[in-house]
N, C-alpha and C positions, 0 to 999 in steps of 0.2 A: 648231638650226633647219634645215629643209630648204632647200637652195639651188636656185635656178631659173635655167636657161640659156635664152636665146632663140636658136633656130635661124633663121638668115636665109634658109633655103630658101624660105619663103613671103613673104619681103620683096619689095618693089618694087625691082628692081635698078636701075631708071632713077633712083631717088632713094635709093641705098643709104646715103649719108652721113646723110640725114635719118632713114632707118629705124633706123639704129644709134643715133642721138642720141635717138630716141623711147624706145627700150627702156632706154637709159642713164638718161634722166630718170625713167623709171618704176621705177627701182631694181632692174633685173635684175642677177644676179650675174656672168654671163659671157656671151660671144658664142660660139655653136656654128656652125662653118663646115663644111658638107658638101661634100666634093670627090668627084665620081663620074667614073669613066672610061669608062662605056658598055660595060664588059666584065664586071666583077664584079657590077655592077648595070645594068639596062637603061635607063640614063639618063646624061646628061652634065650636070655642073654645076660651076661655079666653078673657074677655073684657079688655079694656085699663087700668082699675083699678088694674089689677093683677100685672103689673110691679111696680107700686108704693108700693103695699103691699109687694112684694118680697124685694124691696130695703130697706124697713123698718125693715125687720127681718134678713137680712144678709149683711155682708160686701163683699161678693163675687161679682165680676163683673156680669153684666147681658147682655144677647144678646136677643133682641126682634126681632123675625122672623115674619115679616108681610106677611102673605099669603092672601093678600087682593087686591082688584081691583084698589084702588087708595091710594097708600102708602103716598102720599104727604099730605093727610088730617090728617093722624095720627102722623106723625113725630113731629110736634111742640108740640103736647099734651104729647108725650112720652119722649120728650127730656131730662127732668130732672131726669128720672128714668131708663134710658137705657145707658149703657156704649158703647154698639154696637147696631146698627139698621140694620137689613137685609131686603132687598126688592127684589122682583123678577123682573128680566129684562123683563119678558114677560108682566108685568103690566105697564111698564113705557114708556111713550112717549118721555120724556125729561130727560134722565138719569143724565146728568151733573147737571141739575137743582136740581134733587133729591139728588144727592151726596152732592152738596153744602149746601142744606138745612140741611142735617144730620151733616155736618161739622160745620156749623154755630151754631148748637145746642150742640156742644162739645161732640158729639158721633162719633164713628168710623163707616164709611160706609162699608157695605158688600153687595154684589150682589149675588143672588142665581140663579142657572141654573137648570131648570127641566131636567130630563134625556134625553129628545129628543131635548133640546135646544142646538144649536151648540156654540162652544167656540167663534166663530168670532162675535157673538152678543155683546161681551164685549171687543173686541180687542182694541178699542180706549179709553176705560175708565179704563183699567187695572191699569195704573199708578196712578190713582186718588183714588183707593180703598185700604182699609185696608186688605180686603180679598175677595175671591170668594168662595161661598158655593156651592159645587157640590152635588146636590141631587142624592142619590143612590137608592132612591125609588120614586115613584110618590107621590107628596106632599098631605097631608091631613089626613093620618091615621098612627098611631103607630103600630109596630109589623109586618111590611111588610118585605119581603125577599130582601136582597141586590141584585141589578141589576149588575151582573158581568161585562158587557161591559163598565160600567162607570170607571173601572180601567184604561182603555186606555184613556178615557177622562181626568182623573186626570193626567196621565203621560204626555199627550200632552199639557195640561195647564201648568204643571210645567216646561216643556221645553221652552215654550214661555216666562214665567216669568223670567227664568234664562237667556235666550238669550237677553231679553230686559233690564236686570239688575234691574227689579222692586223688591221692598220689599214686594210685595203682598203675603199674606198667602193663603193657600188652606184649607178651612174647608170642612169636609165631613159629611153628615147627611143622615141616613137611613139604617136600617139593620145592624148597627154596633154592633159587639159582638167580643168575643175573637178569632173567626175564621176569620172574615172579617177585623178586625182592622189591623193586620199585613200586609194584602194585600193592604189596602188603604194607609198605611204608606210607604210601599215599592214603591207604584206608585207615591208618592209625597205629601201625605197629611201632613199638619202641625198640624191640630186640628181635633179631632174626637168628634162627638156629638152622645150620646147614650141615649135611653129612656127605652125601654123594657129590655135591657140587664142589666140595673141598677135596675129599680123599680119593675120588675117582679121577682127579686131575693129576697129570704127571708133574706139573709145577704147582705145588701147594701155595707158595708165596704169591704167584700170579693169580691163582684162583681166589685167594682171600682178598687181594687187591682189587680184582675185578668185581667181586661181590660187594665189597665196601663202597666202591665207586658207584655202583648201580643204585645204592640205597641212600645216596647223599642228599637228595632233594626232599628231605623230610619237611612236612608242613610246619 
């Protein structure tokens, strides 16, 4: 079954505990935390203390998505409060070193690819990763439209993973809703991350239920 993560980027930060509890009650699989530095992406969001706060209020797994220029600086600080740590290959000079740093911290390493970043940038590290996160919008802001050509990228990545016999999962983040979710899953996605489709809905339980139902027919 396809797993679904709730990105709190579109949550009401003034009531963050309640917002987390709502998706927890709705049966979400994990919490996705976007940390932005205003340099790698043109936005600032969520300091390093947020992951610890989230860990203290839920038993759900957490995925900390580092949209920052130097992820290696943050990984040791976040290690105790992140089940998964995602970094962007575009920011990393020594990816094997970064992956090992995450593994040594007992977290699962995920590498993210921006829409224009080719798959071959992660060719030699695929077997070392828990997952590859395919960005289906430009990173930095919630509520953007799904970039349709990324479906081909997901499909190509899936074929490589299957051909090589890796267990690497494919996460997809950006513009995920009940219309785009089945397309991403058909292309090869194992995990979907949604923000606006969940938190901009008045009935969060219904939003999660609808999203999960739309992604059920995984190949």
